[in-house]
C-alpha positions in Angstrom: -49.3 -102.9 -28.1 -46.0 -104.0 -29.3 -44.0 -102.1 -31.6 -41.2 -104.4 -33.2 -38.1 -102.9 -35.1 -37.3 -104.0 -38.8 -33.7 -105.3 -38.8 -32.0 -104.4 -42.1 -32.0 -107.5 -44.9 -30.2 -110.3 -44.4 -28.1 -112.2 -47.0 -28.6 -115.4 -48.4 -26.8 -117.2 -46.0 -28.6 -116.1 -43.0 -26.1 -113.5 -41.4 -26.2 -109.8 -41.8 -24.4 -109.2 -45.5 -22.3 -105.8 -44.4 -22.3 -104.2 -47.7 -26.4 -104.4 -47.7 -26.7 -103.3 -43.8 -24.2 -100.2 -44.5 -26.3 -99.3 -47.8 -29.6 -99.8 -45.8 -28.4 -97.3 -42.9 -27.2 -95.2 -45.3 -30.4 -94.8 -47.1 -32.1 -94.1 -43.5 -30.0 -90.8 -43.7 -32.6 -88.0 -44.8 -31.7 -84.6 -46.9 -32.0 -82.6 -43.7 -29.3 -84.5 -41.9 -27.3 -84.2 -44.8 -27.7 -80.4 -45.3 -27.1 -80.1 -41.4 -23.8 -82.3 -41.8 -22.8 -80.4 -45.0 -23.4 -77.0 -43.0 -21.5 -78.1 -40.2 -18.4 -79.4 -42.2 -18.4 -76.0 -44.3 -18.1 -73.9 -40.9 -15.0 -76.1 -39.5 -13.2 -76.1 -42.8 -13.9 -72.0 -42.9 -13.1 -72.0 -38.7 -9.6 -73.9 -39.8 -8.9 -71.8 -42.9 -9.1 -68.5 -40.5 -7.5 -70.3 -37.4 -4.9 -73.3 -38.4 -4.2 -73.9 -34.7 -7.7 -75.3 -34.7 -6.5 -78.4 -36.7 -3.2 -78.8 -34.6 -5.1 -78.7 -31.1 -6.4 -82.4 -31.5 -3.1 -83.5 -31.8 -0.9 -81.8 -29.2 -0.8 -84.8 -27.3 -2.1 -88.4 -26.1 -4.9 -86.8 -24.1 -6.1 -84.5 -26.6 -6.0 -87.1 -29.6 -7.9 -89.6 -27.1 -10.4 -86.9 -26.8 -10.6 -86.6 -30.5 -10.7 -90.1 -31.5 -13.1 -91.0 -28.5 -15.6 -88.4 -29.1 -15.4 -89.2 -32.7 -16.0 -92.7 -32.6 -19.0 -92.2 -29.9 -21.0 -90.0 -32.2 -20.2 -92.7 -35.2 -21.8 -95.5 -33.0 -24.5 -93.6 -31.6 -25.3 -92.8 -35.2 -25.2 -96.5 -36.1 -27.6 -97.5 -33.5 -30.2 -94.7 -34.0 -30.4 -95.7 -37.5 -30.9 -99.3 -36.8 -33.3 -98.5 -34.4 -35.0 -95.8 -37.1 -35.3 -93.0 -34.3 -36.7 -90.2 -36.2 -34.3 -87.9 -38.0 -35.1 -84.7 -35.8 -34.3 -86.7 -32.7 -31.0 -87.5 -34.1 -29.9 -84.4 -35.3 -30.8 -83.2 -31.9 -28.7 -85.9 -30.4 -25.4 -85.6 -32.2 -25.5 -81.9 -33.1 -26.2 -80.3 -29.8 -23.3 -81.8 -27.9 -21.0 -81.2 -31.0 -21.9 -77.5 -31.0 -21.4 -77.0 -27.0 -18.0 -79.1 -27.0 -16.6 -77.0 -29.9 -17.9 -73.9 -28.9 -15.9 -74.6 -25.7 -12.9 -75.9 -27.7 -12.5 -73.1 -30.6 -14.7 -70.0 -29.4 -11.4 -68.9 -27.4 -9.3 -68.9 -30.2 -11.3 -66.1 -31.5 -12.5 -64.5 -28.5 -10.1 -62.3 -26.4 -10.6 -62.1 -22.4 -9.0 -58.6 -21.7 -8.0 -57.6 -18.1 -6.4 -54.4 -16.5 -5.6 -54.8 -12.8 -3.6 -52.2 -11.5 -0.8 -52.3 -8.6 1.2 -49.7 -7.0 4.5 -50.3 -8.9 5.6 -52.4 -12.3 8.1 -54.8 -13.3 9.8 -52.0 -15.2 9.9 -49.5 -12.7 11.4 -51.7 -10.2 13.9 -52.9 -12.6 15.1 -49.7 -13.6 15.4 -48.5 -9.6 17.3 -51.8 -9.0 14.6 -54.0 -7.7 12.9 -52.2 -5.2 10.5 -49.3 -4.6 12.9 -46.0 -3.9 12.9 -45.0 -0.4 14.2 -41.4 0.1 14.8 -40.8 4.4 14.3 -37.5 5.7 17.5 -35.5 6.3 18.2 -35.3 10.3 20.0 -32.3 12.0 23.0 -34.8 12.5 23.4 -35.2 8.4 23.5 -31.2 8.4 25.8 -30.9 10.7 28.7 -33.4 9.6 28.1 -32.4 5.8 28.8 -28.6 6.5 32.5 -27.2 6.0 34.9 -27.1 9.0 35.2 -23.3 10.2 38.8 -21.8 9.4 41.7 -22.2 11.7 41.5 -18.7 13.0 38.5 -19.4 15.1 39.0 -19.4 18.8 39.2 -23.0 20.1 36.1 -24.1 21.7 36.0 -24.6 25.6 33.9 -27.6 25.3 35.5 -30.8 26.4 36.7 -32.9 23.5 34.2 -35.8 23.0 35.4 -39.2 23.9 37.1 -40.7 20.5 35.4 -44.5 21.2 32.0 -43.0 21.3 29.8 -45.0 18.8 27.8 -43.3 16.2 24.2 -43.5 16.7 23.3 -43.7 12.9 25.9 -46.1 11.8 23.9 -49.0 13.9 20.7 -47.5 12.5 19.0 -50.1 10.3 18.0 -49.3 6.7 14.4 -48.2 6.7 11.8 -50.9 5.7 10.6 -50.8 2.0 7.5 -48.6 1.5 6.1 -50.6 -1.0 6.3 -53.8 -2.9 10.1 -55.4 -4.2 10.5 -57.2 -7.1 12.3 -60.5 -6.5 12.7 -61.8 -10.0 10.9 -61.2 -13.5 10.8 -62.9 -16.7 9.5 -62.8 -20.0 7.2 -65.5 -21.5 7.5 -67.4 -24.4 4.7 -69.5 -26.4 5.2 -73.4 -25.7 3.4 -76.4 -27.6 3.1 -74.4 -30.6 1.2 -71.3 -28.6 1.7 -68.0 -29.2 2.2 -65.4 -26.3 4.3 -62.7 -25.0 4.8 -60.4 -22.0 6.4 -60.0 -18.7 6.2 -61.7 -14.9 7.6 -60.3 -11.8 7.5 -62.0 -8.7 6.8 -59.4 -6.0 7.1 -59.3 -2.2 4.8 -56.9 -0.2 5.8 -55.1 2.9 3.9 -57.6 5.0 5.6 -60.4 3.3 3.2 -62.0 1.4 3.9 -62.7 -2.3 2.2 -61.9 -5.4 2.7 -62.7 -9.2 1.9 -60.4 -11.7 1.7 -60.2 -15.5 2.1 -57.1 -17.4 2.0 -56.4 -21.6 0.6 -59.9 -21.2 -0.9 -61.1 -24.5 -1.0 -64.9 -25.4 -3.3 -67.2 -27.3 -6.3 -68.1 -25.8 -7.6 -71.7 -24.9 -10.5 -73.7 -23.0 -9.6 -74.5 -18.9 -6.1 -72.1 -19.0 -4.7 -72.3 -15.2 -1.9 -70.2 -13.3 1.2 -72.2 -11.7 4.1 -71.4 -10.3 6.5 -74.6 -10.9 9.8 -74.6 -9.4 13.0 -74.9 -12.1 13.4 -72.8 -15.3 11.9 -73.8 -18.5 9.2 -75.9 -17.0 6.7 -77.3 -19.6 4.7 -79.5 -16.9 3.5 -79.8 -13.5 5.6 -81.0 -10.9 6.1 -81.8 -7.4 5.7 -78.3 -5.5 4.0 -76.2 -8.2 1.6 -73.7 -6.5 -1.7 -73.5 -8.0 -2.4 -69.9 -8.3 -6.3 -70.0 -9.6 -7.8 -69.8 -13.1 -5.9 -67.2 -15.9 -8.1 -64.0 -15.3 -8.0 -63.0 -19.3 -5.3 -64.0 -22.4 -5.0 -60.3 -22.5 -3.7 -57.3 -19.9 -2.2 -56.7 -16.7 -3.3 -59.1 -13.7 -2.0 -60.1 -10.2 -2.0 -63.5 -8.6 -1.6 -63.9 -4.7 0.7 -67.0 -3.7 -1.3 -68.9 -0.6 -0.4 -67.6 2.5 2.5 -68.4 4.4 4.2 -69.4 1.2 7.9 -69.5 1.2 10.3 -69.7 -1.8 14.0 -70.8 -1.4 16.4 -69.0 -3.7 16.2 -70.6 -7.2 14.7 -70.1 -10.4 10.5 -71.1 -11.1 8.4 -70.9 -13.8 5.4 -68.8 -14.3 3.3 -71.6 -16.1 -0.2 -71.1 -18.2 -1.5 -74.6 -18.5 -4.5 -75.9 -19.8 -5.9 -78.1 -17.3 -8.8 -80.0 -19.7 -6.1 -81.4 -22.1 -2.6 -81.2 -19.8 -1.2 -79.0 -22.4 1.6 -76.3 -21.7 0.6 -72.6 -23.2 2.9 -70.5 -22.2 6.2 -70.0 -19.6 8.3 -67.1 -18.1 11.3 -68.0 -16.0 12.0 -66.3 -12.9 15.0 -66.1 -11.0 14.7 -65.5 -7.1 
């Protein structure tokens, strides 16, 4: 048995009258669908009143605007098609509401949920800054130190019968290299600032471990959460976008708390300024950045 679809009523001239078509399609929307739509609208308005940044996010750049407009147009076209072909109301709700809830949960929930981490480290940025940028190393005193630092004897002591040491004999301690650091050394540090309307605070420090490896550490870190956030080290000061030479350090572990990011093995950084940048990969939007001078 073949099922035929009844198109909307046509006008007198044989073509579809736009107004008549629109009225008939709207008339096919059930009260259940209207109720669900009203509830969703009420929830969205409430969320915007609680967190106004939600309303700004879709218009941050061309990519987010395209996502917003494109998604809305796609949903509208799907609704019109399902009304035209008289798809059952329950199916229409499932097709439209389920993707809407999933996408908006992914986009909006980070504004209300903090991901807190607390990774330890053998030192801290503030401790290193207070100690001059490196872990203090106190060498054990040697016998030579105690001898050379003592008070010379009085003039009435009998002269020594030992022959005088050669005046040009080199010192054994003067040529010794300084002891290597016993822990990570802070190469540079900076303070996070919010970017593109996002709030954030905290410190970023670049450390060199005794084995030569590099590590980027965040301390007192507290920023606005968001979807698909990644961490980069970008050459240059006050960078707000990715550029050639940017080093990807992985996904942001949490928007609150101390955390460590190891640089790839073998990475060598030339002296200069770098930006620790938290970047939204999905929409190419900067969140926070800290300039570090190495």
